[in-house]
Residue, then its C-alpha position, 0 to 999 in steps of 0.5 A: x063208422x064214418x057216415x056220408x055226412x062225415x065224408x062230406x065234412x072231410x071234403x068240405x074242410x080239406x078239399x078234394x081229392x082227399x084220402x081218408x082212413x078210418x082208424x076203427x076199421x084198421x083196429x078191427x081188422x088187426x083184432x080179427x087177424x090176431x084172434x084167428x091165430x089166438x091158439x098159437x103162443x107166439x104170433x107176430x103181425x108185421x104190417x106191409x108198409x108199402x100198402x100205405x106208408x104214412x108215418x101216422x098209420x105206421x105209428x097207429x098200427x104199432x100201438x095196436x101191436x104190429x111190427x113193420x115189413x119193409x121193402x126199401x131202406x126208405x121204408x125202414x127209416x119211415x118205420x123208425x121215424x114212426x117210433x117202431x123199434x128196429x128189432x120189430x122191423x123186417x127188411x124184405x127187399x128184392x133186387x137191391x144192392x148189397x150196400x142197401x142191405x148193409x145199411x139196413x143191417x147197421x140199423x138193427x132190423x131183421x134182414x130177409x134175403x131172397x137171392x143166392x148171390x147176396x146171401x153168400x156175400x152177406x154171409x161172408x162179410x157178416x156171419x154173425x148177423x141173423x138172416x131170414x131166407x125167403x123161399x119161393x115154394x113155386x105155389x101160386x095161391x092168388x089168381x092174378x099173375x101181376x100180384x102173385x109172387x110165388x109161382x115158378x117164373x117169379x123174380x121173388x125168393x130163392x127156389x125151393x129146388x135150390x135148398x142144397x145151394x142155400x145149405x152149402x152157403x150157410x155151412x161155408x160162411x157159418x152164418x146164422x139163419x133165424x127165420x124162413x119166409x115165403x109170400x105166395x102173392x095177393x088175393x089168396x082164396x084157396x086155403x088148401x093151396x096156401x096150406x100146401x105151400x106152408x108144408x113146403x116151408x115147414x119142410x125147409x124149416x127142418x133144415x135149420x137148427x136155430x130158427x126163431x120164426x117162420x113167416x108165412x107172408x100174407x096176401x089175404x083177399x078183402x072184399x071189394x064189393x057187397x057179396x065179394x069173395x074174400x079169404x076166410x081168415x078164421x078157417x085159415x087161422x084154425x087150420x094153420x094154427x093146428x099145423x104150426x103147433x104140431x110143428x113146434x112140438x116136432x122140433x121141440x121149441x116154440x117158434x114165432x108165427x109171423x105174417x106181413x099183411x098190408x091190404x088186409x089191415x088198411x084197404x077197407x079203412x080207406x075212402x078216396x073222395x073226389x069232386x065231379x067237375x063235369x057230367x058229359x053226355x055223348x052219343x052212347x055214354x054219360x061220363x062223370x068226370x072228376x077232379x082226379x085221375x090215375x095219377x091219384x088212384x091207379x089200381x083200376x087202370x093198372x090191375x083192372x080192380x073194381x072199387x065201389x063208388x058212392x055218391x055221398x052228396x046224393x046217396x038216395x037219388x035215382x040210380x043211373x048208369x055212369x062211366x066215371x073218368x078222370x082229368x088226366x090227358x090219357x084214358x083214366x077210367x075208374x068205372x064203366x057203365x056203373x049204376x050210381x045215384x044221380x050225379x050232378x056237377x059238384x057232387x062228392x064221390x067216395x071210392x071204397x077200398x082206398x086204403x091199400x096201394x092207392x095213395x102209396x102209388x100216386x104220382x105227379x103225372x100231368x104235373x098234378x098235385x098229390x092229394x091230402x090224407x086224413x085220419x078219422x079217429x074217435x069221431x074226428x078228422x086229423x090231417x096227416x098229410x098236406x095237399x101238395x102245392x106248386x112249390x112242391x113240384x119245383x123244389x127239387x128242380x134245378x134251373x140252369x142257364x143254357 
């Protein structure tokens, strides 16, 4: 585990703000997930690249046994660059062009289609290329409509009620369907609701004779604070494994049970370190203003998410109430009236759960540089992304004479 001194050393060596990821935590989460489904003969964990796409993270997860779940041709290429074989990459885009899907197919990755029009076009042109179909079960297993994608108004997946249309396209084109997929969204808490959605997927799977795998997506909730609720992955593993094995017996062959976790594998591994520029007292609030903003960590402003904040420079200090804010010229609040050990200018604050959807959603808003990334592996820090420079900001701009 990384200590406060380790985090301070990282900030000292690489500057702030900086993201740091603990490889030990990633490995522990991967082991926990695979252990939960150990009773299934064939399990495949495809890491959701969008959560954290640094090629060193992809390579490390692949070394643990993970394949990759990608949503853009760029992510496909990142996975290949990280040394992941094409047959261990699944491409699950939404709303992309037929051209992009064809490029992915030419690279040899598993194609996953969630659109009737594209399914028909692809099947007509490439009937021998195996295709997975993404189903929308119209079940919302997560609690936030911003991150739950299985509900009836979602843009993702082909409606379960359109199954006759799917079968007509498959029969007319002669295309080969080798997988069925669903993703109900993030922050799954009600396992019974997830299992209900799984039954819909099993019923759909019965309609196809050449299936090789069933992909249940992911969306497993992780704790964001001490005592926070999370998905009981062990209970889910026990219940879904039993049902999956029964289904394999019913259909007379061993299928692969697939998942595509992102947040579950990397969220808790990440810390975001930022330095306190100013402590500002107003008539009603004490602000701790840091050398970052929602340009680096947008989740609190975008989703209302709460990240634990530690003062690693003074962890045992007297607690006071602070509102932690950034340096962006807009409201960029990370926490309101949060109890944190006394903060002084120059202290290093550590934001927890900074491994998933944090750096990957960072931007150059206000023309700020994106931070460095560091991997903590076997007690040592390794720089895996350099901090941006002014040259990075202007390198793709074209100066014209007007």
